[in-house]
SERO-4910 file (N, C-alpha, C, O; in steps of 0.05 Angstrom, whole numbers):
BEGIN
 pado doro    nc1    nc2    nc3   cac1   cac2   cac3    cc1    cc2    cc3    oc1    oc2    oc3
  Unk    A    588    526    345    573    541    325    556    523    308    566    503    298
  Unk    A    531    529    304    513    512    288    516    520    258    514    543    251
  Unk    A    520    499    242    522    503    213    495    497    200    484    476    204
  Unk    A    485    517    186    459    514    174    460    495    150    480    494    135
  Unk    A    439    478    147    438    460    124    433    476     99    419    496     99
  Unk    A    446    467     76    440    480     51    411    478     44    397    458     50
  Unk    A    400    499     31    372    499     23    370    494     -7    384    506    -23
  Unk    A    352    476    -14    347    472    -42    317    472    -48    301    466    -30
  Unk    A    310    478    -73    282    480    -81    277    461   -104    293    459   -122
  Unk    A    255    447   -102    246    429   -124    222    443   -137    202    448   -124
  Unk    A    225    449   -163    203    462   -178    189    439   -193    200    425   -208
  Unk    A    163    437   -187    146    417   -200    121    430   -212    108    445   -199
  Unk    A    115    424   -238     91    435   -250     66    425   -236     45    437   -238
  Unk    A     68    402   -222     45    390   -208     50    388   -179     72    380   -171
  Unk    A     31    395   -162     33    392   -133     14    370   -124      4    354   -140
  Unk    A     10    368    -98     -3    345    -86    -31    340    -99    -39    317   -102
  Unk    A    -45    361   -106    -72    357   -116    -73    342   -142    -93    330   -149
  Unk    A    -51    343   -158    -51    329   -183    -46    299   -180    -57    283   -196
  Unk    A    -30    291   -160    -24    263   -155    -15    248   -180    -23    226   -185
  Unk    A      3    261   -195     13    248   -219     43    242   -215     54    244   -194
  Unk    A     56    233   -237     84    225   -235    102    247   -226    120    242   -210
  Unk    A     98    272   -236    115    294   -228    113    298   -198    133    301   -184
  Unk    A     89    299   -187     85    303   -158     98    280   -142    111    285   -122
  Unk    A     93    256   -151    104    233   -136    135    234   -135    147    229   -114
  Unk    A    147    242   -157    176    244   -158    185    267   -139    203    262   -123
  Unk    A    173    290   -141    181    313   -125    178    307    -95    196    312    -79
  Unk    A    156    295    -88    151    289    -60    170    268    -49    180    271    -26
  Unk    A    175    247    -65    194    227    -56    222    238    -53    236    231    -34
  Unk    A    230    254    -72    257    266    -70    260    285    -47    281    287    -34
  Unk    A    238    299    -41    239    316    -17    244    299      8    260    307     25
  Unk    A    231    276     10    235    258     33    264    248     33    277    247     54
  Unk    A    274    240     10    302    230      9    323    251     18    343    243     30
  Unk    A    318    276     12    338    297     17    335    311     44    354    322     54
  Unk    A    310    310     55    306    324     80    322    311    102    325    286    104
  Unk    A    334    328    119    352    318    140    380    325    134    396    331    153
  Unk    A    388    325    109    414    334    100    413    362     88    432    377     90
  Unk    A    390    368     77    385    394     65    357    404     74    340    388     82
  Unk    A    353    430     72    326    441     75    313    441     47    324    453     29
  Unk    A    290    428     45    279    424     19    249    432     19    234    426     38
  Unk    A    241    446     -2    213    452     -6    206    448    -35    223    448    -53
  Unk    A    180    444    -41    170    440    -68    152    464    -75    135    472    -59
  Unk    A    157    476    -98    141    498   -107    133    494   -136    146    479   -151
  Unk    A    111    506   -144    103    506   -172    117    530   -187    125    527   -210
  Unk    A    118    553   -173    130    577   -186    153    587   -168    152    587   -144
  Unk    A    174    595   -182    198    606   -168    204    633   -182    203    635   -206
  Unk    A    212    654   -166    218    654   -137    193    656   -120    172    665   -129
  Unk    A    196    647    -95    175    651    -75    188    665    -51    210    676    -53
  Unk    A    174    666    -28    183    682     -5    209    672      7    223    687     20
  Unk    A    216    646      2    241    635     14    264    633     -6    284    621      0
  Unk    A    260    644    -30    279    639    -52    307    649    -46    327    639    -58
  Unk    A    310    670    -30    336    683    -27    358    664    -16    381    668    -22
  Unk    A    350    644     -1    370    626     11    374    600     -5    389    583      4
  Unk    A    362    598    -28    365    573    -44    393    571    -55    404    590    -66
  Unk    A    405    547    -52    432    542    -63    431    524    -87    450    524   -103
  Unk    A    410    508    -90    408    489   -112    378    488   -120    360    489   -104
  Unk    A    374    486   -146    347    482   -157    346    455   -172    364    450   -188
  Unk    A    326    439   -167    320    416   -183    292    421   -196    272    424   -182
  Unk    A    292    424   -222    267    431   -236    257    407   -253    272    396   -269
  Unk    A    232    399   -248    220    378   -263    207    389   -288    190    407   -286
  Unk    A    215    379   -311    203    386   -337    217    410   -350    214    432   -340
  Unk    A    231    404   -371    246    425   -385    229    447   -397    236    471   -397
  Unk    A    205    440   -407    188    460   -419    170    474   -398    168    498   -396
  Unk    A    156    458   -382    136    469   -364    149    485   -341    136    502   -329
  Unk    A    174    479   -335    188    495   -314    208    514   -326    226    524   -313
  Unk    A    206    519   -352    226    535   -367    229    563   -355    251    574   -354
  Unk    A    207    576   -346    209    603   -336    226    604   -310    243    621   -307
  Unk    A    221    585   -292    236    584   -267    266    577   -273    283    589   -260
  Unk    A    271    559   -292    298    552   -299    313    576   -310    336    581   -302
  Unk    A    300    591   -328    314    615   -340    319    636   -319    340    648   -319
  Unk    A    300    641   -301    303    661   -281    325    653   -261    341    670   -253
  Unk    A    325    628   -253    346    619   -235    374    624   -247    392    633   -234
  Unk    A    377    617   -273    403    620   -286    411    649   -288    435    655   -288
  Unk    A    391    667   -290    397    695   -290    405    706   -263    423    722   -260
  Unk    A    390    698   -242    394    708   -215    417    694   -201    433    707   -187
  Unk    A    420    668   -206    441    652   -192    458    637   -212    458    612   -212
  Unk    A    472    650   -229    487    636   -250    509    617   -240    517    599   -254
  Unk    A    518    621   -215    538    604   -204    527    582   -186    542    565   -176
  Unk    A    501    581   -182    488    561   -165    479    537   -181    474    539   -205
  Unk    A    479    514   -167    472    489   -181    444    487   -191    425    496   -178
  Unk    A    441    477   -215    415    473   -228    414    446   -242    430    441   -260
  Unk    A    395    430   -234    390    404   -248    362    405   -259    343    414   -246
  Unk    A    358    395   -283    332    393   -296    326    363   -300    342    348   -311
  Unk    A    302    356   -290    292    328   -293    276    326   -318    257    341   -322
  Unk    A    282    307   -335    269    305   -362    248    283   -362    254    260   -356
  Unk    A    224    291   -369    202    272   -371    202    260   -399    218    268   -416
  Unk    A    184    240   -403    182    229   -430    173    249   -450    182    249   -473
  Unk    A    155    267   -442    146    288   -460    169    307   -468    171    315   -491
  Unk    A    186    312   -449    210    328   -455    228    314   -476    235    325   -496
  Unk    A    234    289   -470    254    274   -485    245    268   -514    260    271   -533
  Unk    A    219    260   -516    210    249   -542    191    268   -557    180    260   -577
  Unk    A    188    292   -546    172    312   -560    183    340   -557    191    352   -577
  Unk    A    183    351   -532    187    380   -529    215    389   -537    217    411   -550
  Unk    A    236    374   -531    262    384   -539    266    383   -569    286    395   -580
  Unk    A    248    369   -583    250    369   -613    235    393   -625    241    401   -647
  Unk    A    216    404   -610    198    424   -622    197    451   -607    188    471   -618
  Unk    A    207    452   -583    203    476   -566    230    489   -558    247    476   -546
  Unk    A    233    514   -566    258    528   -561    263    532   -531    286    532   -522
  Unk    A    242    536   -515    246    540   -486    256    514   -473    273    515   -455
  Unk    A    245    491   -482    255    466   -471    284    462   -478    300    453   -462
  Unk    A    292    468   -503    320    465   -511    338    484   -495    361    478   -488
  Unk    A    328    509   -489    344    527   -473    348    516   -445    369    520   -434
  Unk    A    328    503   -434    331    491   -407    354    471   -407    369    470   -387
  Unk    A    356    455   -428    378    436   -430    405    451   -429    424    442   -416
  Unk    A    407    473   -443    432    488   -445    439    501   -418    463    502   -411
  Unk    A    419    510   -403    424    524   -378    431    506   -355    446    514   -337
  Unk    A    422    482   -356    426    463   -333    455    454   -331    468    450   -351
  Unk    A    465    451   -306    490    437   -302    488    407   -304    507    393   -311
  Unk    A    464    397   -297    459    368   -298    431    363   -308    413    378   -303
  Unk    A    429    341   -324    403    333   -335    397    305   -323    410    286   -330
  Unk    A    377    304   -306    370    279   -294    350    265   -312    329    275   -319
  Unk    A    357    240   -319    339    223   -334    333    198   -318    348    191   -301
  Unk    A    310    186   -324    298    166   -305    300    138   -315    289    119   -303
  Unk    A    313    133   -338    316    106   -348    340    106   -367    348    127   -377
  Unk    A    352     83   -371    379     81   -383    380     87   -413    401     90   -424
  Unk    A    357     87   -427    356     94   -455    354    124   -460    359    133   -482
  Unk    A    347    139   -439    341    168   -443    365    184   -454    360    201   -471
  Unk    A    390    180   -445    411    197   -456    413    196   -486    422    216   -498
  Unk    A    405    174   -499    407    172   -528    388    192   -542    392    198   -565
  Unk    A    367    201   -527    348    219   -539    357    248   -537    344    266   -549
  Unk    A    378    253   -522    388    281   -519    405    290   -542    419    273   -554
  Unk    A    405    316   -548    424    326   -568    453    320   -559    459    321   -535
  Unk    A    470    313   -578    497    305   -571    512    326   -555    528    320   -538
  Unk    A    506    352   -560    520    373   -547    515    374   -517    532    385   -502
  Unk    A    493    363   -507    488    363   -478    487    336   -466    481    333   -442
  Unk    A    493    315   -481    491    288   -471    509    283   -448    503    266   -431
  Unk    A    532    296   -446    551    291   -424    541    302   -398    553    298   -377
  Unk    A    519    317   -398    506    327   -373    487    306   -361    478    310   -338
  Unk    A    481    285   -376    460    267   -367    469    250   -343    492    241   -341
  Unk    A    451    247   -325    454    230   -301    430    212   -299    407    222   -295
  Unk    A    433    186   -301    411    167   -298    407    162   -268    424    152   -255
  Unk    A    383    169   -259    375    163   -231    348    148   -233    328    161   -238
  Unk    A    349    122   -229    324    107   -229    307    115   -205    318    119   -183
  Unk    A    282    119   -210    263    124   -188    260     99   -171    268     77   -179
  Unk    A    247    102   -148    245     79   -130    217     76   -119    201     95   -121
  Unk    A    212     53   -108    187     48    -94    192     27    -72    213     14    -72
  Unk    A    173     24    -55    176      4    -33    169    -23    -44    152    -27    -61
  Unk    A    183    -43    -33    178    -71    -41    153    -81    -29    146    -75     -6
  Unk    A    138    -97    -44    114   -110    -34    117   -141    -36    131   -151    -53
  Unk    A    104   -154    -18    104   -183    -18     91   -194    -44     70   -184    -52
  Unk    A    104   -213    -56     92   -226    -80     70   -245    -71     74   -263    -55
  Unk    A     46   -241    -82     23   -256    -74     20   -280    -93     26   -279   -116
  Unk    A      9   -302    -81      1   -325    -98    -22   -317   -116    -40   -303   -107
  Unk    A    -22   -326   -140    -42   -319   -160    -58   -344   -168    -48   -366   -167
  Unk    A    -83   -339   -176   -100   -361   -185    -88   -375   -209    -76   -362   -226
  Unk    A    -93   -401   -210    -85   -417   -234   -110   -424   -251   -108   -440   -269
  Unk    A   -132   -411   -244   -157   -416   -259   -163   -394   -280   -178   -399   -299
  Unk    A   -151   -371   -276   -155   -349   -295   -131   -331   -294   -114   -333   -276
  Unk    A   -130   -312   -313   -109   -291   -314   -122   -264   -310   -141   -257   -323
  Unk    A   -110   -249   -291   -120   -222   -287    -97   -203   -293    -75   -204   -282
  Unk    A   -102   -184   -312    -83   -164   -320    -94   -137   -312   -118   -132   -312
  Unk    A    -76   -118   -306    -84    -91   -299    -68    -71   -314    -43    -74   -317
  Unk    A    -81    -50   -324    -66    -28   -336    -72     -3   -320    -95      2   -312
  Unk    A    -51     12   -313    -53     36   -296    -42     60   -311    -20     60   -320
  Unk    A    -59     80   -313    -50    105   -326    -74    122   -333    -94    111   -344
  Unk    A    -72    148   -328    -95    165   -335   -100    163   -365    -82    159   -381
  Unk    A   -125    165   -373   -133    161   -400   -126    186   -417   -140    206   -416
  Unk    A   -104    184   -431    -95    205   -449    -80    191   -472    -71    168   -469
  Unk    A    -76    205   -494    -66    192   -518    -39    180   -514    -33    159   -525
  Unk    A    -21    193   -498      6    183   -495      7    155   -483     25    140   -488
  Unk    A    -14    149   -467    -14    122   -454    -26    101   -471    -26     77   -464
  Unk    A    -37    108   -494    -48     90   -514    -69     70   -502    -67     46   -505
  Unk    A    -89     81   -488   -110     63   -478   -125     50   -500   -138     29   -497
  Unk    A   -125     62   -524   -138     50   -547   -128     22   -553   -143      4   -561
  Unk    A   -102     18   -548    -90     -9   -552   -103    -29   -534   -108    -52   -541
  Unk    A   -107    -21   -509   -120    -39   -489   -149    -44   -497   -158    -67   -496
  Unk    A   -164    -23   -505   -191    -27   -513   -193    -48   -535   -210    -66   -535
  Unk    A   -176    -45   -555   -177    -62   -578   -169    -91   -571   -181   -110   -580
  Unk    A   -149    -94   -553   -141   -121   -545   -163   -134   -529   -168   -158   -532
  Unk    A   -177   -119   -512   -199   -130   -496   -221   -140   -515   -233   -161   -510
  Unk    A   -226   -125   -536   -247   -134   -555   -238   -159   -570   -255   -177   -575
  Unk    A   -213   -161   -576   -203   -185   -590   -205   -209   -573   -208   -232   -583
  Unk    A   -204   -205   -546   -204   -228   -527   -232   -232   -515   -235   -248   -496
  Unk    A   -252   -217   -524   -278   -217   -511   -290   -245   -509   -304   -251   -490
  Unk    A   -284   -263   -528   -296   -289   -528   -278   -311   -517   -284   -334   -518
  Unk    A   -255   -302   -505   -236   -321   -494   -240   -321   -463   -234   -302   -450
  Unk    A   -250   -343   -452   -256   -344   -423   -230   -345   -407   -209   -355   -417
  Unk    A   -231   -334   -383   -209   -336   -365   -188   -314   -366   -168   -316   -353
  Unk    A   -193   -293   -382   -175   -270   -383   -191   -246   -374   -210   -238   -388
  Unk    A   -183   -234   -352   -197   -210   -341   -178   -186   -342   -154   -189   -335
  Unk    A   -188   -164   -351   -171   -139   -354   -183   -117   -337   -206   -109   -341
  Unk    A   -168   -107   -318   -176    -84   -302   -161    -59   -313   -137    -61   -321
  Unk    A   -174    -36   -312   -162    -12   -323   -166     11   -303   -189     16   -294
  Unk    A   -145     24   -294   -146     45   -274   -135     71   -285   -113     71   -296
  Unk    A   -150     93   -282   -140    119   -290   -163    139   -295   -184    131   -303
  Unk    A   -157    164   -289   -177    185   -293   -179    191   -323   -160    188   -338
  Unk    A   -203    198   -332   -207    204   -361   -199    233   -368   -215    251   -371
  Unk    A   -172    237   -369   -162    264   -376   -172    272   -404   -176    296   -409
  Unk    A   -175    253   -421   -188    258   -447   -216    246   -446   -219    222   -445
  Unk    A   -237    263   -445   -264    253   -442   -272    233   -463   -287    214   -457
  Unk    A   -262    236   -487   -269    218   -509   -259    190   -502   -272    170   -509
  Unk    A   -235    188   -490   -224    162   -483   -240    150   -460   -243    126   -458
  Unk    A   -250    167   -442   -268    158   -421   -293    145   -432   -302    124   -423
  Unk    A   -304    158   -453   -328    146   -466   -321    120   -479   -338    101   -478
  Unk    A   -298    118   -491   -290     93   -504   -286     71   -483   -292     48   -488
  Unk    A   -275     78   -459   -272     59   -438   -299     48   -429   -303     24   -424
  Unk    A   -319     66   -426   -346     58   -418   -358     40   -439   -371     20   -433
  Unk    A   -354     47   -465   -365     30   -486   -352      2   -486   -366    -18   -490
  Unk    A   -326      1   -481   -312    -25   -480   -323    -41   -457   -327    -65   -460
  Unk    A   -327    -28   -434   -337    -43   -411   -365    -54   -416   -372    -75   -407
  Unk    A   -381    -39   -432   -408    -49   -439   -408    -73   -457   -424    -91   -455
  Unk    A   -389    -73   -476   -388    -94   -496   -371   -117   -489   -373   -139   -501
  Unk    A   -352   -114   -470   -333   -135   -463   -336   -141   -433   -328   -125   -416
  Unk    A   -348   -163   -426   -354   -169   -398   -329   -172   -382   -329   -168   -357
  Unk    A   -307   -180   -394   -282   -185   -379   -265   -161   -375   -244   -162   -362
  Unk    A   -273   -138   -386   -258   -113   -383   -273    -95   -363   -298    -92   -365
  Unk    A   -258    -84   -344   -271    -66   -324   -253    -41   -320   -230    -43   -313
  Unk    A   -266    -18   -325   -252      8   -320   -261     19   -293   -285     23   -288
  Unk    A   -242     24   -275   -248     34   -248   -247     64   -246   -256     75   -226
  Unk    A   -237     78   -267   -232    106   -263   -207    110   -246   -191     92   -243
  Unk    A   -205    134   -233   -183    139   -216   -186    127   -188   -209    125   -178
  Unk    A   -165    117   -177   -165    105   -150   -142    116   -133   -122    125   -145
  Unk    A   -144    115   -107   -122    124    -90    -97    107    -95    -99     83   -103
  Unk    A    -73    118    -91    -48    105    -98    -45     78    -83    -37     59    -96
  Unk    A    -52     77    -58    -49     52    -43    -68     30    -55    -60      7    -57
  Unk    A    -92     38    -63   -110     19    -76    -99      9   -102   -101    -15   -109
  Unk    A    -87     27   -117    -74     20   -143    -52     -1   -138    -50    -20   -153
  Unk    A    -36      4   -118    -14    -14   -112    -24    -42   -105    -12    -62   -113
  Unk    A    -46    -43    -91    -58    -70    -84    -68    -84   -109    -65   -108   -112
  Unk    A    -80    -68   -128    -89    -80   -153    -65    -92   -168    -66   -114   -178
  Unk    A    -43    -77   -169    -19    -87   -183     -9   -112   -169     -1   -131   -182
  Unk    A     -9   -112   -143      2   -134   -127    -14   -160   -132     -3   -182   -132
  Unk    A    -40   -157   -136    -58   -180   -138    -60   -191   -167    -68   -213   -171
  Unk    A    -52   -174   -186    -54   -182   -214    -32   -202   -222    -10   -202   -210
  Unk    A    -38   -218   -243    -17   -235   -255      3   -218   -271     26   -224   -273
  Unk    A     -8   -196   -282      8   -180   -301      0   -150   -299    -23   -144   -293
  Unk    A     20   -133   -304     14   -105   -310     18   -101   -340     37   -110   -352
  Unk    A     -1    -87   -352      1    -79   -380      9    -49   -381     -3    -33   -367
  Unk    A     30    -43   -397     38    -15   -399     42     -9   -429     62    -16   -441
  Unk    A     22      4   -441     20      6   -470     29     33   -481     23     39   -504
  Unk    A     43     49   -466     49     77   -473     63     80   -500     78     63   -509
  Unk    A     57    103   -512     71    111   -536     96    127   -529    115    128   -545
  Unk    A     97    139   -505    118    157   -497    122    155   -467    103    158   -452
  Unk    A    147    150   -458    152    147   -429    179    158   -422    198    154   -437
  Unk    A    181    171   -399    206    179   -389    218    160   -369    242    160   -364
  Unk    A    201    143   -357    208    124   -336    184    119   -318    181    134   -298
  Unk    A    168     99   -324    142     97   -312    143     86   -284    155     66   -278
  Unk    A    129    101   -266    126     92   -238    114     64   -237    123     47   -221
  Unk    A     93     59   -253     78     34   -249     95     10   -257     91    -12   -246
  Unk    A    115     13   -275    132     -9   -281    149    -17   -257    151    -41   -251
  Unk    A    160      3   -243    177     -4   -220    159    -15   -197    167    -32   -182
  Unk    A    134     -4   -195    116    -14   -174    108    -43   -180    106    -59   -161
  Unk    A    105    -50   -205     99    -78   -211    123    -96   -205    121   -117   -192
  Unk    A    147    -87   -214    171   -103   -210    176   -107   -180    184   -129   -172
  Unk    A    171    -87   -164    175    -88   -135    154   -105   -121    156   -110    -97
  Unk    A    133   -112   -135    111   -129   -124    112   -157   -134     95   -174   -128
  Unk    A    132   -163   -151    133   -190   -163    113   -194   -185    106   -217   -191
  Unk    A    102   -173   -196     82   -175   -218     96   -169   -245    106   -147   -249
  Unk    A     96   -189   -263    109   -184   -289     95   -163   -305     72   -155   -299
  Unk    A    108   -153   -326     98   -131   -342     97   -140   -372    116   -153   -382
  Unk    A     76   -132   -385     75   -131   -415     76   -102   -423     59    -87   -415
  Unk    A     96    -95   -438    101    -66   -444    105    -62   -473    117    -78   -488
  Unk    A     97    -38   -483    102    -30   -510    132    -26   -513    146    -17   -494
  Unk    A    142    -32   -536    171    -31   -541    180     -3   -549    190      1   -571
  Unk    A    176     16   -531    185     43   -535    210     47   -517    214     33   -498
  Unk    A    225     68   -524    251     71   -511    248     74   -480    264     62   -466
  Unk    A    228     89   -471    225     93   -442    219     67   -427    228     64   -404
  Unk    A    205     48   -439    200     23   -426    224      4   -428    230    -10   -409
  Unk    A    237      4   -451    262    -12   -454    283     -3   -434    298    -19   -423
  Unk    A    284     23   -430    304     34   -411    298     27   -382    316     28   -365
  Unk    A    273     19   -376    266     10   -349    270    -21   -346    279    -30   -326
  Unk    A    262    -36   -367    261    -65   -364    285    -79   -377    289   -103   -373
  Unk    A    301    -65   -394    324    -77   -406    319    -87   -434    297    -93   -441
  Unk    A    340    -88   -450    337    -95   -478    329   -124   -483    317   -130   -503
  Unk    A    336   -142   -464    330   -170   -468    304   -179   -456    299   -203   -454
  Unk    A    288   -160   -446    263   -168   -433    244   -182   -453    242   -173   -476
  Unk    A    230   -202   -444    214   -219   -462    186   -210   -466    171   -221   -482
  Unk    A    177   -190   -450    149   -183   -450    141   -158   -466    122   -144   -458
  Unk    A    156   -152   -488    149   -128   -504    130   -135   -526    130   -158   -536
  Unk    A    114   -115   -534     98   -117   -559    101    -91   -574    106    -70   -561
  Unk    A     98    -91   -600    101    -66   -616     81    -45   -607     58    -52   -601
  Unk    A     89    -20   -605     72      1   -596     47      2   -614     49      0   -639
  Unk    A     23      5   -601     -3      8   -615    -12    -18   -628    -31    -17   -644
  Unk    A      1    -40   -622     -6    -65   -635    -23    -82   -617    -13    -98   -601
  Unk    A    -50    -79   -619    -68    -93   -602    -67   -123   -606    -71   -139   -587
  Unk    A    -64   -132   -631    -63   -160   -637    -39   -173   -623    -41   -195   -612
  Unk    A    -16   -160   -623      8   -170   -610      4   -171   -579     12   -190   -566
  Unk    A     -9   -151   -568    -15   -151   -539    -34   -174   -533    -30   -188   -513
  Unk    A    -55   -177   -549    -74   -199   -544    -60   -226   -546    -66   -244   -530
  Unk    A    -41   -230   -565    -27   -255   -567    -10   -260   -542     -8   -283   -533
  Unk    A      3   -239   -531     19   -243   -507      1   -250   -483      8   -267   -466
  Unk    A    -23   -237   -482    -41   -244   -460    -51   -273   -462    -53   -287   -442
  Unk    A    -55   -283   -486    -63   -311   -490    -40   -329   -482    -44   -350   -469
  Unk    A    -16   -321   -488      8   -337   -481     10   -338   -450     16   -359   -439
  Unk    A      6   -316   -437      7   -315   -408    -16   -331   -396    -12   -344   -375
  Unk    A    -39   -330   -408    -62   -346   -398    -56   -376   -399    -62   -391   -381
  Unk    A    -43   -384   -421    -35   -412   -424    -15   -420   -402    -15   -442   -392
  Unk    A      2   -401   -395     23   -406   -375     12   -408   -347     24   -420   -330
  Unk    A    -11   -395   -342    -23   -394   -315    -28   -423   -305    -21   -430   -282
  Unk    A    -40   -439   -321    -47   -466   -313    -23   -485   -314    -25   -507   -305
  Unk    A     -1   -475   -325     23   -492   -328     45   -482   -310     69   -489   -314
  Unk    A     38   -467   -289     59   -456   -271     75   -479   -260     65   -499   -249
  Unk    A    102   -476   -262    120   -497   -252    123   -520   -271    136   -540   -264
  Unk    A    110   -519   -295    112   -541   -314    120   -531   -341    121   -506   -346
  Unk    A    124   -549   -360    128   -541   -388    106   -554   -405    110   -557   -429
  Unk    A     83   -560   -393     63   -575   -407     48   -559   -428     42   -569   -450
  Unk    A     40   -535   -422     24   -519   -440     42   -501   -458     64   -495   -450
  Unk    A     31   -493   -481     46   -473   -497     52   -449   -480     34   -439   -466
  Unk    A     76   -439   -481     83   -416   -464     91   -425   -436     96   -408   -419
  Unk    A     92   -451   -431     98   -463   -405    107   -445   -383     91   -439   -365
  Unk    A    131   -437   -383    142   -421   -361    145   -391   -368    162   -377   -356
  Unk    A    129   -382   -387    132   -354   -396    128   -334   -374    143   -315   -371
  Unk    A    107   -338   -358    102   -319   -336    125   -320   -316    133   -299   -305
  Unk    A    135   -344   -310    158   -346   -292    183   -332   -303    198   -319   -288
  Unk    A    187   -334   -329    209   -320   -342    207   -290   -339    226   -276   -332
  Unk    A    182   -279   -344    178   -251   -341    182   -242   -312    194   -222   -307
  Unk    A    172   -259   -294    174   -252   -266    203   -251   -257    211   -233   -242
  Unk    A    219   -270   -266    248   -270   -259    262   -246   -270    279   -234   -256
  Unk    A    256   -238   -294    268   -215   -306    261   -189   -291    277   -172   -287
  Unk    A    235   -187   -283    226   -164   -268    239   -163   -241    247   -141   -232
  Unk    A    242   -185   -228    256   -185   -201    285   -176   -204    295   -162   -186
  Unk    A    298   -183   -225    325   -175   -230    327   -144   -233    344   -131   -222
  Unk    A    308   -133   -249    308   -104   -253    299    -89   -228    307    -66   -224
  Unk    A    284   -102   -211    274    -88   -187    297    -79   -169    294    -61   -153
  Unk    A    321    -91   -172    344    -83   -156    352    -54   -163    366    -41   -146
  Unk    A    345    -45   -186    351    -17   -194    333      3   -181    339     27   -181
  Unk    A    310     -6   -171    288     13   -163    285     15   -132    263     20   -123
  Unk    A    307     11   -117    305     11    -88    308     40    -78    324     55    -89
  Unk    A    294     47    -56    298     74    -44    326     79    -36    336    102    -39
  Unk    A    341     60    -26    368     64    -17    386     73    -40    402     91    -37
  Unk    A    382     60    -63    398     67    -87    391     95    -97    409    111   -102
  Unk    A    365    101    -99    356    127   -108    366    149    -90    375    170    -99
  Unk    A    363    145    -64    371    165    -44    401    171    -47    409    195    -46
  Unk    A    418    151    -49    446    155    -51    454    170    -76    471    188    -76
  Unk    A    441    162    -99    448    176   -124    439    205   -124    453    222   -134
  Unk    A    416    210   -112    406    237   -111    423    255    -93    429    278   -100
  Unk    A    430    245    -70    447    261    -52    475    265    -63    487    287    -59
  Unk    A    485    246    -78    511    250    -91    509    272   -111    527    289   -113
  Unk    A    488    273   -127    484    294   -147    482    322   -133    495    341   -142
  Unk    A    466    324   -112    463    350    -99    489    359    -87    496    383    -89
  Unk    A    504    341    -75    531    349    -65    549    359    -87    564    379    -83
  Unk    A    548    347   -110    564    356   -133    554    383   -143    571    400   -150
  Unk    A    528    387   -143    518    413   -152    526    435   -132    533    458   -140
  Unk    A    526    429   -106    535    449    -86    565    455    -90    574    477    -85
  Unk    A    580    434    -98    609    438   -102    616    449   -129    639    456   -135
  Unk    A    596    451   -147    601    462   -174    612    442   -193    625    450   -212
  Unk    A    609    416   -188    621    396   -205    602    372   -210    608    350   -201
  Unk    A    580    376   -223    561    354   -228    568    338   -253    556    340   -274
  Unk    A    588    321   -251    596    305   -274    575    286   -283    564    271   -267
  Unk    A    569    286   -309    547    269   -320    556    240   -322    580    235   -326
  Unk    A    537    222   -321    542    193   -326    519    183   -342    496    190   -338
  Unk    A    525    165   -360    504    151   -376    515    126   -388    501    112   -402
***
């Protein structure tokens, strides 16, 4: 007798056409789970296949709130996990009643970095399960010792604080040998205009707009540094992509970044502090010509950042993510999703 695989549904506010973090997470998790379970991704639930669903994984407590509430009403005994984004953790659950209701209804709350459980209300914190996202490893490329190339990746919107990068680029405009690439769609048109103005006034800054994911990964792989200046993060894909490519990171010291890179990471700067970011870029530039030596100020700083990122990259492997995700789904099917944090 053939035993049918359990069916589960992933609810994502964004589908393939958006090509954002929610879609990348949903699509990768579908790949991780397919073969053991029947898995599909939907924006709205229920759909034509909903009757056979045994587990729901819903991305975003607020934006998927309708599907979460309906699932809990129709399938109160079936497993439900809610994946919390940075917007959920650091904004919506503080201000939105539907987002808070999603926390209460879920059997498990999936968070994507180790600082996230601290942002949850104490009453639901024991539901938290940290599952680091994953990416494929890339070969670490040799980098020029004649100049420093940094790249920032993220659609232009206020949460990503591109203003900090614009200001740092202007501060460094007269410093030779530091080049800044910027990749991301202008979701806020005003920020797109500011990117164009920065490109006009600062020869070493270049905004590419949006690029295909594979092209973005090659940019990260070739750069000396990734800059991640966000004001709010749930667990940034680009940080793990940099770490898996041997590219060190300069990151704003917000909880979501600290939860990815660790409390002792040396490459943080205060959020929105362009002068501090510029100072770190200068320190890294000094280290470029001193690779393998202690001769210049900042001597082995890039090497230190690189070693720390390689250590954290062990958390971001597909094997680890797949095992954690399948363990959670099995617990949801059995009705026992014990939280860990």
